[in-house]
ZABA-931295 format. One record per residue (C-alpha): residue in three letters; x, y, z. Coordinates in Angstrom, 2 decimals, decimal comma. Layout:
N
["ALA"; [X; Y; Z]]
...
This chain:
429
["MET"; [86,41; 101,02; 113,91]]
["SER"; [86,76; 103,91; 111,51]]
["VAL"; [89,37; 106,60; 111,93]]
["GLU"; [87,79; 109,91; 112,94]]
["ILE"; [89,47; 113,21; 112,19]]
["SER"; [88,32; 116,29; 114,02]]
["PRO"; [87,06; 119,25; 111,98]]
["ALA"; [89,73; 121,44; 113,50]]
["LYS"; [92,41; 119,37; 111,89]]
["THR"; [90,81; 119,54; 108,47]]
["ALA"; [90,55; 123,34; 108,33]]
["THR"; [91,30; 124,99; 105,01]]
["PRO"; [95,07; 125,57; 104,69]]
["SER"; [96,24; 129,16; 104,42]]
["HIS"; [97,39; 130,62; 101,11]]
["ARG"; [100,95; 130,70; 102,41]]
["GLU"; [100,85; 127,05; 103,51]]
["ALA"; [99,44; 125,99; 100,17]]
["ASN"; [102,16; 127,80; 98,24]]
["TYR"; [104,88; 126,30; 100,44]]
["VAL"; [103,60; 122,77; 99,91]]
["LEU"; [103,35; 123,39; 96,16]]
["ALA"; [106,96; 124,66; 96,15]]
["VAL"; [108,20; 121,54; 97,97]]
["LEU"; [106,24; 119,22; 95,69]]
["PHE"; [107,64; 121,16; 92,72]]
["VAL"; [111,15; 120,17; 93,85]]
["VAL"; [110,01; 116,58; 94,43]]
["ILE"; [108,60; 116,14; 90,93]]
["MET"; [111,64; 117,90; 89,45]]
["LEU"; [113,91; 115,33; 91,12]]
["ASN"; [111,49; 112,61; 90,05]]
["PHE"; [112,02; 113,45; 86,40]]
["LEU"; [115,70; 114,22; 86,82]]
["ASP"; [116,32; 110,71; 88,11]]
["ARG"; [113,93; 109,21; 85,56]]
["GLN"; [115,30; 111,05; 82,50]]
["VAL"; [119,05; 111,18; 83,12]]
["ILE"; [119,29; 107,74; 81,52]]
["SER"; [118,17; 109,16; 78,15]]
["ILE"; [121,29; 111,29; 77,75]]
["VAL"; [123,64; 108,51; 78,92]]
["ALA"; [121,95; 105,70; 76,96]]
["GLU"; [124,40; 105,84; 74,05]]
["PRO"; [127,60; 105,51; 76,14]]
["ILE"; [125,93; 102,73; 78,15]]
["LYS"; [125,04; 100,97; 74,88]]
["GLN"; [128,63; 101,22; 73,67]]
["GLU"; [130,16; 100,03; 76,96]]
["MET"; [127,76; 97,12; 77,50]]
["GLY"; [127,21; 96,20; 73,84]]
["LEU"; [123,42; 96,59; 73,91]]
["SER"; [120,85; 96,77; 71,08]]
["ASP"; [118,33; 99,59; 70,70]]
["LYS"; [115,58; 97,23; 71,86]]
["GLN"; [117,54; 96,56; 75,09]]
["ILE"; [117,92; 100,32; 75,54]]
["GLY"; [114,13; 100,55; 75,21]]
["LEU"; [113,64; 97,81; 77,82]]
["MET"; [116,09; 99,51; 80,19]]
["THR"; [114,61; 102,99; 79,85]]
["GLY"; [110,93; 102,04; 79,63]]
["LEU"; [109,62; 98,66; 80,71]]
["SER"; [112,06; 98,15; 83,61]]
["PHE"; [110,85; 101,41; 85,13]]
["ALA"; [107,18; 101,08; 84,22]]
["LEU"; [106,53; 97,59; 85,61]]
["PHE"; [106,55; 98,57; 89,28]]
["TYR"; [106,05; 102,32; 88,82]]
["THR"; [102,55; 101,62; 87,58]]
["THR"; [101,45; 98,49; 89,44]]
["LEU"; [102,55; 99,66; 92,89]]
["ALA"; [100,76; 102,99; 92,40]]
["ILE"; [97,44; 101,27; 93,19]]
["PRO"; [98,20; 99,93; 96,71]]
["VAL"; [100,12; 103,12; 97,50]]
["ALA"; [97,11; 105,20; 96,43]]
["LEU"; [94,87; 103,16; 98,75]]
["LEU"; [97,27; 103,97; 101,56]]
["ALA"; [97,48; 107,64; 100,49]]
["ASP"; [93,72; 107,98; 100,85]]
["LYS"; [94,09; 107,14; 104,57]]
["TRP"; [97,64; 107,82; 105,81]]
["HIS"; [100,09; 110,76; 105,79]]
["ARG"; [100,65; 111,59; 102,13]]
["SER"; [103,70; 113,69; 102,98]]
["ARG"; [105,40; 110,72; 104,64]]
["ILE"; [104,56; 108,47; 101,71]]
["ILE"; [106,19; 111,03; 99,40]]
["ALA"; [109,25; 111,35; 101,66]]
["ILE"; [109,83; 107,58; 101,71]]
["ALA"; [109,36; 107,45; 97,94]]
["VAL"; [111,94; 110,17; 97,30]]
["GLY"; [114,48; 108,40; 99,52]]
["VAL"; [113,98; 105,05; 97,79]]
["TRP"; [114,19; 106,26; 94,20]]
["SER"; [117,21; 108,46; 94,96]]
["LEU"; [119,11; 105,53; 96,44]]
["MET"; [118,23; 103,32; 93,47]]
["THR"; [119,38; 106,02; 91,04]]
["ILE"; [122,75; 105,99; 92,75]]
["LEU"; [122,84; 102,19; 92,37]]
["CYS"; [122,26; 102,58; 88,60]]
["GLY"; [125,71; 104,13; 88,47]]
["ALA"; [127,21; 101,05; 90,13]]
["ALA"; [125,71; 98,56; 87,64]]
["ASN"; [128,17; 96,40; 85,69]]
["ASN"; [125,83; 94,72; 83,19]]
["PHE"; [122,38; 94,94; 81,62]]
["ILE"; [120,65; 92,83; 84,30]]
["GLN"; [122,01; 94,91; 87,18]]
["LEU"; [121,06; 98,16; 85,47]]
["PHE"; [117,61; 96,79; 84,60]]
["LEU"; [117,00; 95,85; 88,25]]
["ALA"; [118,25; 99,22; 89,52]]
["ARG"; [115,83; 100,92; 87,15]]
["VAL"; [113,07; 98,69; 88,54]]
["GLY"; [114,01; 100,08; 91,96]]
["VAL"; [113,71; 103,65; 90,68]]
["GLY"; [110,24; 102,79; 89,41]]
["ILE"; [109,26; 101,30; 92,77]]
["GLY"; [110,25; 104,50; 94,55]]
["GLU"; [108,60; 106,85; 92,09]]
["SER"; [105,33; 104,87; 92,08]]
["ALA"; [104,36; 106,42; 95,41]]
["SER"; [104,94; 110,07; 94,55]]
["GLY"; [102,32; 110,94; 91,92]]
["PRO"; [99,00; 109,86; 93,47]]
["ALA"; [99,89; 111,22; 96,91]]
["SER"; [101,11; 114,55; 95,49]]
["HIS"; [98,02; 115,07; 93,31]]
["SER"; [95,72; 114,26; 96,20]]
["LEU"; [97,62; 116,63; 98,51]]
["ILE"; [97,45; 119,50; 96,00]]
["ALA"; [93,69; 118,94; 95,63]]
["ASP"; [93,28; 119,39; 99,40]]
["TYR"; [95,51; 122,46; 99,60]]
["PHE"; [93,98; 124,33; 96,62]]
["PRO"; [90,30; 125,10; 95,91]]
["PRO"; [88,80; 124,03; 92,56]]
["GLU"; [89,10; 127,52; 91,04]]
["ARG"; [92,89; 127,54; 91,58]]
["ARG"; [93,54; 123,85; 91,06]]
["ALA"; [94,39; 123,81; 87,33]]
["SER"; [96,96; 126,57; 87,83]]
["ALA"; [98,45; 124,72; 90,80]]
["MET"; [98,64; 121,52; 88,74]]
["GLY"; [100,21; 123,54; 85,93]]
["VAL"; [102,92; 124,87; 88,25]]
["TYR"; [103,49; 121,36; 89,58]]
["GLY"; [103,69; 120,03; 86,02]]
["ALA"; [106,21; 122,73; 85,05]]
["ALA"; [108,74; 120,96; 87,27]]
["VAL"; [108,73; 118,00; 84,85]]
["PRO"; [110,58; 119,78; 82,01]]
["LEU"; [112,82; 121,53; 84,52]]
["GLY"; [113,89; 118,15; 85,87]]
["ALA"; [114,42; 116,95; 82,31]]
["PHE"; [116,53; 120,06; 81,60]]
["VAL"; [118,81; 119,33; 84,55]]
["ALA"; [119,02; 115,68; 83,50]]
["LEU"; [119,90; 116,48; 79,89]]
["ALA"; [122,14; 119,52; 80,34]]
["GLY"; [123,82; 118,33; 83,53]]
["GLY"; [123,99; 114,71; 82,44]]
["GLY"; [125,49; 115,61; 79,07]]
["TRP"; [128,17; 117,78; 80,65]]
["ILE"; [129,02; 115,12; 83,23]]
["VAL"; [129,25; 112,35; 80,61]]
["GLU"; [131,57; 114,48; 78,46]]
["ASN"; [133,81; 115,50; 81,36]]
["PHE"; [133,58; 112,42; 83,60]]
["ASN"; [131,46; 109,35; 82,75]]
["TRP"; [127,90; 108,06; 82,72]]
["ARG"; [128,22; 106,50; 86,18]]
["THR"; [129,00; 109,85; 87,78]]
["ALA"; [125,84; 111,28; 86,20]]
["PHE"; [123,73; 108,76; 88,14]]
["TYR"; [125,58; 109,41; 91,41]]
["ILE"; [125,07; 113,17; 91,21]]
["ALA"; [121,44; 112,85; 90,10]]
["GLY"; [120,48; 110,64; 93,04]]
["ALA"; [122,25; 112,41; 95,89]]
["PRO"; [119,98; 115,49; 96,43]]
["GLY"; [116,88; 113,36; 96,94]]
["ILE"; [118,06; 112,08; 100,32]]
["PHE"; [118,06; 115,64; 101,68]]
["ILE"; [114,71; 116,54; 100,09]]
["ALA"; [113,10; 113,44; 101,59]]
["LEU"; [113,91; 114,74; 105,08]]
["ILE"; [112,43; 118,16; 104,27]]
["VAL"; [109,18; 116,61; 103,06]]
["TRP"; [108,93; 114,33; 106,12]]
["TRP"; [109,37; 117,13; 108,66]]
["SER"; [107,83; 120,22; 107,05]]
["VAL"; [104,85; 119,23; 104,88]]
["LYS"; [101,68; 118,95; 106,97]]
["GLU"; [98,86; 116,51; 106,34]]
["PRO"; [95,56; 118,50; 106,16]]
["ARG"; [93,53; 115,47; 107,23]]
["GLY"; [95,26; 115,37; 110,62]]
["HIS"; [97,19; 112,59; 112,29]]
["VAL"; [96,52; 108,95; 111,47]]
["SER"; [98,99; 106,30; 112,60]]
["LEU"; [100,31; 103,77; 110,11]]
["LYS"; [98,74; 100,99; 112,19]]
["GLU"; [95,32; 102,66; 111,94]]
["ALA"; [95,77; 103,23; 108,21]]
["PHE"; [96,25; 99,52; 107,58]]
["LYS"; [93,18; 98,54; 109,58]]
["PRO"; [90,16; 97,66; 107,41]]
["GLN"; [87,61; 100,49; 107,60]]
["PRO"; [83,85; 100,01; 107,21]]
["ASP"; [83,68; 102,87; 104,67]]
["GLN"; [87,01; 102,10; 103,00]]
["GLN"; [86,81; 102,14; 99,22]]
["THR"; [88,30; 99,12; 97,46]]
["LEU"; [89,93; 99,07; 94,06]]
["LYS"; [86,82; 97,37; 92,68]]
["GLU"; [84,59; 100,11; 94,09]]
["ALA"; [86,87; 102,83; 92,69]]
["LEU"; [86,81; 101,20; 89,26]]
["THR"; [83,01; 100,84; 89,45]]
["GLU"; [82,66; 104,53; 90,27]]
["LEU"; [85,05; 105,61; 87,53]]
["TRP"; [83,66; 103,17; 84,98]]
["SER"; [80,44; 105,17; 84,88]]
["LYS"; [82,41; 108,23; 83,75]]
["PRO"; [83,48; 107,78; 80,10]]
["THR"; [85,16; 111,20; 80,13]]
["TYR"; [87,70; 109,81; 82,61]]
["TRP"; [88,54; 106,86; 80,35]]
["HIS"; [89,06; 109,10; 77,33]]
["LEU"; [91,56; 111,03; 79,47]]
["VAL"; [93,20; 107,73; 80,43]]
["MET"; [93,52; 106,72; 76,77]]
["ALA"; [94,98; 110,13; 75,94]]
["GLY"; [97,42; 109,70; 78,82]]
["ILE"; [98,54; 106,30; 77,54]]
["LEU"; [99,29; 107,73; 74,12]]
["ILE"; [101,04; 110,83; 75,49]]
["GLN"; [103,36; 108,66; 77,59]]
["PHE"; [103,88; 106,27; 74,67]]
["VAL"; [105,05; 109,05; 72,36]]
["SER"; [106,85; 111,22; 74,92]]
["TYR"; [108,90; 108,50; 76,57]]
["GLY"; [109,48; 106,64; 73,33]]
["THR"; [110,99; 109,79; 71,82]]
["ALA"; [112,84; 111,00; 74,92]]
["ALA"; [114,52; 107,62; 75,45]]
["PHE"; [116,40; 108,11; 72,19]]
["TYR"; [117,11; 111,86; 72,28]]
["GLY"; [120,81; 111,24; 72,79]]
["SER"; [121,02; 108,44; 70,24]]
["LEU"; [119,18; 110,48; 67,59]]
["TYR"; [121,43; 113,52; 67,71]]
["VAL"; [124,71; 111,72; 68,35]]
["ARG"; [124,16; 109,38; 65,40]]
["VAL"; [122,65; 111,87; 62,95]]
["PHE"; [124,65; 115,01; 63,75]]
["GLY"; [127,70; 113,63; 65,57]]
["VAL"; [127,30; 116,27; 68,30]]
["GLY"; [129,17; 116,08; 71,62]]
["TYR"; [127,25; 115,16; 74,78]]
["GLY"; [127,92; 118,48; 76,51]]
["GLU"; [126,59; 120,57; 73,63]]
["LEU"; [123,70; 118,19; 73,02]]
["GLY"; [122,66; 118,09; 76,66]]
["LEU"; [122,61; 121,87; 76,92]]
["LYS"; [120,62; 122,38; 73,71]]
["LEU"; [118,12; 119,62; 74,43]]
["GLY"; [117,84; 120,70; 78,05]]
["LEU"; [117,08; 124,31; 77,13]]
["MET"; [114,48; 123,18; 74,61]]
["VAL"; [112,76; 120,88; 77,11]]
["ALA"; [112,87; 123,52; 79,86]]
["ILE"; [111,56; 126,41; 77,72]]
["ALA"; [108,96; 124,48; 75,73]]
["GLY"; [107,94; 122,19; 78,57]]
["MET"; [107,67; 124,75; 81,35]]
["SER"; [105,86; 127,30; 79,16]]
["GLY"; [103,49; 124,56; 78,01]]
["ALA"; [102,66; 123,44; 81,56]]
["TRP"; [102,27; 127,00; 82,87]]
["LEU"; [100,20; 128,21; 79,91]]
["GLY"; [98,09; 125,07; 79,96]]
["GLY"; [97,17; 125,67; 83,59]]
["LYS"; [96,19; 129,28; 82,85]]
["VAL"; [94,15; 128,23; 79,81]]
["GLY"; [92,43; 125,55; 81,89]]
["ASP"; [91,39; 127,96; 84,65]]
["LYS"; [90,19; 130,60; 82,16]]
["PHE"; [88,39; 128,44; 79,59]]
["ASP"; [86,95; 125,83; 81,92]]
["LYS"; [85,59; 128,39; 84,40]]
["GLU"; [82,96; 129,51; 81,89]]
["ARG"; [82,56; 126,28; 79,89]]
["PRO"; [83,90; 123,18; 81,68]]
["GLY"; [86,19; 121,07; 79,51]]
["SER"; [86,50; 123,63; 76,70]]
["SER"; [90,29; 123,78; 77,14]]
["LEU"; [90,47; 120,18; 75,89]]
["LYS"; [89,81; 121,37; 72,33]]
["VAL"; [92,89; 123,57; 72,48]]
["ILE"; [94,89; 120,64; 73,85]]
["ALA"; [93,73; 118,40; 70,98]]
["ALA"; [94,90; 121,00; 68,45]]
["THR"; [98,41; 121,11; 69,94]]
["PHE"; [98,84; 117,36; 69,47]]
["ILE"; [97,72; 117,55; 65,83]]
["VAL"; [100,28; 120,29; 65,11]]
["ALA"; [103,00; 118,21; 66,82]]
["VAL"; [102,91; 115,47; 64,16]]
["PRO"; [104,28; 117,37; 61,11]]
["CYS"; [106,73; 119,18; 63,39]]
["THR"; [108,22; 115,85; 64,51]]
["PHE"; [108,45; 114,63; 60,90]]
["ALA"; [110,33; 117,79; 60,01]]
["ALA"; [112,57; 117,50; 63,09]]
["VAL"; [114,00; 114,13; 61,98]]
["SER"; [114,39; 115,26; 58,35]]
["VAL"; [116,17; 118,65; 58,49]]
["ASP"; [119,94; 119,02; 58,30]]
["SER"; [120,25; 121,66; 61,04]]
["ILE"; [120,51; 120,38; 64,62]]
["ASN"; [119,26; 123,69; 66,03]]
["LEU"; [116,18; 123,73; 63,78]]
["SER"; [115,54; 120,05; 64,56]]
["ILE"; [115,58; 120,64; 68,30]]
["CYS"; [113,30; 123,68; 67,95]]
["LEU"; [110,78; 121,61; 65,97]]
["LEU"; [110,81; 118,93; 68,66]]
["GLY"; [110,00; 121,75; 71,07]]
["VAL"; [106,47; 121,85; 69,63]]
["THR"; [105,96; 118,20; 70,62]]
["THR"; [107,41; 118,90; 74,06]]
["PHE"; [105,07; 121,90; 74,47]]
["ALA"; [102,05; 119,72; 73,66]]
["ALA"; [103,23; 116,98; 76,04]]
["THR"; [103,07; 119,40; 79,01]]
["PHE"; [100,32; 121,82; 77,91]]
["TYR"; [97,65; 119,23; 78,72]]
["TYR"; [98,87; 118,64; 82,29]]
["GLY"; [96,97; 121,23; 84,35]]
["PRO"; [93,51; 120,97; 82,72]]
["ASN"; [93,79; 117,18; 82,42]]
["PHE"; [94,60; 116,41; 86,05]]
["SER"; [92,32; 119,13; 87,38]]
["LEU"; [89,44; 117,54; 85,50]]
["ILE"; [90,39; 114,10; 86,83]]
["GLN"; [90,25; 115,41; 90,41]]
["THR"; [86,85; 116,96; 89,64]]
["LEU"; [85,50; 113,75; 88,11]]
["ALA"; [86,68; 111,62; 91,05]]
["GLY"; [84,76; 111,43; 94,31]]
["ASP"; [86,32; 112,62; 97,57]]
["ARG"; [87,43; 109,08; 98,46]]
["THR"; [88,76; 108,33; 94,96]]
["ARG"; [91,13; 111,23; 94,29]]
["ALA"; [94,43; 109,41; 94,80]]
["MET"; [93,02; 106,20; 93,31]]
["ALA"; [91,84; 107,99; 90,16]]
["VAL"; [95,36; 109,25; 89,56]]
["ALA"; [96,87; 105,86; 90,39]]
["ILE"; [94,61; 104,04; 87,92]]
["TYR"; [95,44; 106,68; 85,31]]
["LEU"; [99,17; 106,22; 85,95]]
["LEU"; [98,79; 102,43; 85,91]]
["PHE"; [97,50; 102,36; 82,35]]
["ALA"; [99,41; 105,36; 81,04]]
["GLY"; [102,67; 104,20; 82,57]]
["LEU"; [102,50; 100,46; 81,98]]
["ILE"; [101,41; 100,72; 78,35]]
["GLY"; [102,76; 104,13; 77,36]]
["LEU"; [106,00; 104,39; 79,30]]
["GLY"; [106,55; 100,64; 79,26]]
["PHE"; [106,28; 100,11; 75,52]]
["GLY"; [106,98; 103,50; 73,91]]
["PRO"; [110,79; 103,15; 74,10]]
["ILE"; [110,56; 99,51; 73,00]]
["PHE"; [108,49; 100,54; 69,97]]
["VAL"; [111,04; 103,13; 68,83]]
["GLY"; [113,93; 100,75; 69,49]]
["ALA"; [112,26; 97,91; 67,59]]
["VAL"; [111,47; 100,12; 64,58]]
["SER"; [115,04; 101,43; 64,62]]
["ASP"; [116,51; 97,92; 64,73]]
["PHE"; [114,18; 96,79; 61,93]]
["ILE"; [115,16; 99,66; 59,62]]
["SER"; [118,89; 99,39; 60,31]]
["GLY"; [118,86; 95,59; 60,10]]
["GLY"; [121,87; 95,44; 62,40]]
["ASP"; [124,00; 97,49; 60,00]]
["PRO"; [125,89; 100,19; 61,98]]
["SER"; [125,96; 102,45; 58,91]]
["LEU"; [122,15; 102,54; 58,90]]
["GLU"; [121,61; 103,23; 62,61]]
["ALA"; [121,03; 106,95; 61,99]]
["ASN"; [118,23; 106,17; 59,51]]
["GLY"; [116,82; 103,62; 61,91]]
["ILE"; [116,43; 106,02; 64,80]]
["ARG"; [114,96; 108,69; 62,51]]
["GLY"; [112,34; 106,20; 61,35]]
["GLY"; [111,52; 105,11; 64,89]]
["VAL"; [110,92; 108,67; 66,13]]
["ALA"; [108,85; 109,57; 63,04]]
["ALA"; [106,69; 106,44; 63,34]]
["ILE"; [105,76; 107,01; 66,97]]
["ALA"; [104,78; 110,64; 66,31]]
["LEU"; [101,70; 109,44; 64,39]]
["PHE"; [100,10; 108,34; 67,65]]
["ASN"; [99,62; 112,02; 68,57]]
["LEU"; [96,66; 112,10; 66,16]]
["TRP"; [94,98; 109,37; 68,23]]
["THR"; [95,71; 111,42; 71,36]]
["ALA"; [93,93; 114,44; 69,87]]
["PHE"; [90,85; 112,31; 69,16]]
["HIS"; [90,45; 111,31; 72,82]]
["PHE"; [90,78; 114,87; 74,11]]
["TRP"; [88,17; 115,96; 71,55]]
["ARG"; [85,78; 113,19; 72,69]]
["ALA"; [86,33; 114,04; 76,36]]
["GLN"; [85,48; 117,69; 75,63]]
["ARG"; [82,29; 116,68; 73,84]]
["LEU"; [81,21; 114,52; 76,77]]
["VAL"; [81,85; 117,27; 79,30]]
["ALA"; [79,98; 119,78; 77,17]]
["ALA"; [77,02; 117,38; 76,91]]
["GLY"; [76,89; 117,17; 80,72]]
């Protein structure tokens, strides 16, 4: 028997309700990236205390998180297309916050790896449900801007992780950074559970797990999406963005501590400000550009996005070559801008390409590939290149990390190609 929802319960949410939900989800995604990124600023002291290699740092920051973050997104998205998305998000926030706290209690590489797996398990549920919820609360003409605002929380979370984490490491220790990062999520989980309404109306968990005659399977979702090559170009672009972004971010601390010998407090503040300013302006401006350009000519904003990724390549090369830490961080800001500028138009287009029953699943499949390949192997790639260049010689570790960051930046050219192809396909109808 299918679950029926009365029309009264699916009425269009008010402008005020939509803005409130967006504000709450903004805090959720900010905490998501705070708990995800705090490890990048504490990676170097962890390496020193536990005697790890750069490749192990890559495994700890990338693959450990990505394994379950991506694979569990699929079953959670199936549930999100039927059950209370707000409750799914609330449970997710509680789980990843608790596991972040446990990262601080780890005593060896295995324990920390497993705690990071737990963070990935919790965060796997947040993205698809949040994107689907925003799509129901905002009409298509406001959706790119809403996604842009939502995406602006990503660099803000990274700013808190870098600036706050750096200060805590310098004044306390890396364990305390994890404890403080994880604690607020428990409170936010309760707020989401009790205050964010589900526009589709009430469906019990028992009903949600019952097989429905019209329920879309993963195979059916893939079949529907397979016929839309534009979607798969966006997926490929997403893989490469995550590959470069997370590969670089995982070694922010290592790069500047080794090359410039800067303290963690100063480094965290400077990196945090760069990520916040460049990232938030990129996400906000990208959403505005998406709504303006795509309203008249759908997909035209993708050409602008492609251009930003091309410009990011020489800026990254310069960032790892200059002798000034301030100039280096500013140059990396161009890459950070590009890595958030795409967010609003990209995910708005994905929601438009997907059918009504495939919204959460389209995001989950996107995150599966982008996360598992990009997030999972980006940090490992940089770590492996760094280890290869340094050859295990501590005196060459600075050159190694420079080479790793420069090498991964080249993949931004491939990213630009896929956005260009997606734009051409949309323009062709």
